[in-house]
C-alpha positions in Angstrom: 98.5 114.3 137.7 101.6 115.4 135.3 101.0 117.8 132.4 101.5 116.5 129.0 104.7 117.8 127.4 104.2 119.9 124.1 105.6 116.8 121.8 103.6 114.2 123.4 100.5 116.4 123.3 101.1 117.0 119.6 101.6 113.1 119.0 98.3 112.6 120.7 96.5 115.1 118.4 97.8 113.4 115.5 96.9 110.0 116.6 93.4 111.3 117.4 93.2 112.9 113.7 94.4 109.6 112.2 92.0 107.7 114.2 89.0 109.8 113.0 90.1 109.5 109.5 90.3 105.7 109.9 87.0 105.5 111.3 85.3 107.3 108.3 82.8 104.9 106.4 80.8 104.4 103.4 77.4 102.8 103.3 76.8 100.8 100.2 73.7 101.3 98.2 70.4 99.1 98.3 69.8 96.4 96.1 68.1 96.2 92.6 64.9 94.9 91.9 63.5 91.8 90.0 61.1 93.0 87.5 59.9 89.6 86.9 58.8 89.2 90.5 56.8 92.4 90.4 55.1 91.5 87.2 54.1 88.0 88.3 52.5 89.7 91.5 49.8 91.4 89.3 48.3 87.9 88.3 48.7 84.0 88.2 50.4 82.0 85.8 47.3 81.1 83.6 46.4 84.6 83.5 49.8 85.6 82.3 49.6 83.2 79.5 46.7 85.0 78.1 48.3 88.6 78.0 48.8 90.0 74.6 50.2 93.2 73.7 47.9 96.1 72.7 50.4 98.8 71.9 50.1 100.8 68.7 53.4 101.6 66.5 54.7 104.1 66.5 54.6 103.9 70.3 55.0 106.4 72.7 57.8 105.3 75.4 57.8 106.1 79.3 61.0 105.2 81.3 61.7 104.9 85.1 64.1 103.4 87.4 63.3 101.4 90.4 65.3 100.0 93.4 64.8 97.8 96.5 62.5 99.9 99.2 64.7 101.9 101.3 67.4 102.5 98.6 69.8 105.4 99.1 72.9 107.0 97.6 74.8 110.1 98.3 73.6 111.5 95.2 69.9 111.5 96.2 67.1 109.2 97.5 64.3 107.0 96.3 60.5 107.8 96.4 57.7 105.4 97.8 57.4 102.5 100.3 56.4 99.0 99.7 58.0 96.4 97.5 60.2 99.1 95.5 60.9 102.6 95.3 61.4 104.9 92.1 64.7 106.7 91.9 64.0 110.4 91.4 67.7 111.7 91.1 69.6 110.9 87.8 73.3 110.7 88.6 74.4 107.9 86.3 72.0 108.5 83.4 73.6 111.1 80.8 71.0 112.8 78.5 72.5 111.2 75.6 71.3 107.7 76.6 67.8 109.0 76.8 68.1 110.7 73.4 69.3 107.4 72.0 65.9 105.5 73.2 63.8 108.5 71.9 65.5 108.1 68.4 64.8 104.6 68.1 62.5 103.9 65.1 58.8 103.5 65.6 59.2 105.7 68.9 56.8 108.5 68.9 58.0 110.1 72.1 59.7 109.6 75.4 58.9 110.8 78.8 60.0 110.1 82.5 57.8 108.6 85.0 58.2 110.9 88.2 56.7 110.7 91.8 53.9 113.1 91.0 52.3 110.3 89.1 52.7 107.7 91.6 51.2 106.5 94.9 53.4 106.5 98.1 53.0 102.8 98.5 54.2 100.9 95.5 53.5 97.2 95.6 53.4 95.8 91.9 54.1 96.9 88.2 50.5 98.1 87.7 51.5 101.1 90.0 54.1 102.2 87.3 51.8 101.4 84.4 49.2 103.7 85.8 51.5 106.4 85.9 52.8 105.7 82.5 49.3 105.7 81.3 48.8 109.2 82.8 51.5 110.3 80.5 49.5 108.6 77.5 52.6 106.2 77.1 52.1 103.1 75.4 55.1 101.2 76.4 57.0 101.2 79.9 60.7 100.7 80.0 61.7 100.0 83.8 65.2 99.2 84.9 67.1 98.8 87.9 70.8 98.8 88.9 72.3 96.5 91.2 75.9 97.2 92.5 78.1 94.8 94.5 81.3 95.9 96.2 84.2 93.3 96.7 87.7 93.7 98.3 90.1 91.0 97.9 87.5 88.3 97.0 85.3 89.4 100.3 81.7 90.6 99.2 80.4 93.4 100.9 76.5 93.5 100.7 73.9 96.2 100.2 73.5 98.8 102.6 76.7 97.7 104.7 79.4 99.9 106.0 83.0 99.9 104.5 85.5 101.2 106.9 87.9 103.9 105.0 91.3 105.3 105.6 93.4 102.3 106.5 92.1 99.5 104.1 95.1 97.0 103.0 96.7 97.5 99.6 94.4 94.9 98.0 92.1 94.6 95.0 89.0 96.4 95.3 86.2 95.9 92.7 82.6 97.6 92.1 80.5 95.6 89.6 77.0 97.1 88.5 74.5 95.2 86.8 71.8 97.1 85.1 68.8 95.3 84.1 65.5 96.3 82.2 62.1 95.1 81.2 59.8 96.5 78.6 55.9 96.4 79.4 52.9 96.9 77.5 51.1 99.8 79.5 47.6 98.6 78.5 48.0 94.9 79.2 51.1 94.2 81.1 52.6 92.0 78.3 56.4 91.8 78.7 58.0 92.5 75.3 61.5 91.8 76.4 64.3 92.1 78.9 67.9 93.2 78.9 70.8 93.2 81.1 74.3 94.5 81.1 77.3 94.5 83.5 80.1 96.7 84.3 83.3 96.4 86.7 85.5 99.3 88.0 88.7 97.7 89.5 91.0 99.8 91.9 93.4 99.3 94.8 91.5 99.5 98.0 94.0 102.1 99.3 92.4 104.4 96.9 89.1 104.3 98.9 90.2 106.9 101.2 87.3 108.8 101.3 83.4 108.5 100.6 83.9 110.6 97.6 86.4 108.2 96.2 84.3 105.2 96.7 81.1 106.6 95.5 82.9 108.0 92.3 83.9 104.3 91.7 80.3 103.6 92.2 79.0 106.0 89.8 81.5 105.2 87.2 80.6 101.4 87.0 77.0 102.3 87.2 77.2 104.9 84.4 79.0 102.2 82.2 76.4 99.6 82.9 73.5 101.8 82.2 75.3 102.8 78.8 75.7 99.4 77.9 72.0 98.5 78.9 70.8 101.2 76.6 72.8 99.5 73.7 71.2 96.3 74.9 67.6 97.8 74.9 68.1 99.3 71.4 68.9 95.6 70.3 65.8 94.0 71.6 63.6 96.7 70.6 64.5 96.0 66.8 63.2 92.5 67.8 60.0 93.9 69.2 59.3 95.6 65.8 60.1 92.7 63.7 57.8 90.3 65.8 54.8 92.7 66.5 54.8 95.2 63.7 55.2 92.5 61.2 52.4 90.4 62.9 50.0 93.4 62.6 50.8 93.8 59.2 50.0 90.3 58.4 46.8 90.3 60.1 
């Protein structure tokens, strides 16, 4: 067996390094959650039609983010098993967004629902409402973020692997849709829903590392959440015009 020449050995090492770099992968995050499906799981249609709001105004507001069970990102995990989980790490939500919600008219205070207040197995919206009730909250704002990856019109689904390093010079998109629903803690009445979408477009060759892809994900999700906060503020005005006005009439 002949020994490799120094030049040949050097080329072999370089090839192995390039191959290792090309084999790097990024796992896309899990899916979002349909709040409507979770709320309907609490009762049947006839009972839903009987539900009425019971929150006083000014109201204390509780906020939480949920994702599909098993959700994971490089920035942190998700608490709970069952039909959904609760995100415990805030990597796309700036404090200014929460401050904006806290300063809405007729909001007496704002609190975040955390894992300490929740059971390990999460099956319906009622589990979140119980946690919010522990905080003495009147209204619960639940939101979820669904992020899709696309390379040159090819969709890459949730919890899928993206090979990095040698992607073609094609267009890559990360599209995030943030959706929210507002519930009466006491009765489960749905005051309103909101949704906002943001897209980050880059060349796929920029996705040379997991950090690069994850930064694109976080940028799209942060923009979607910021837009969602504005949408929530708009429908909060509708809530006040409808429900506060109704109570004054009666």
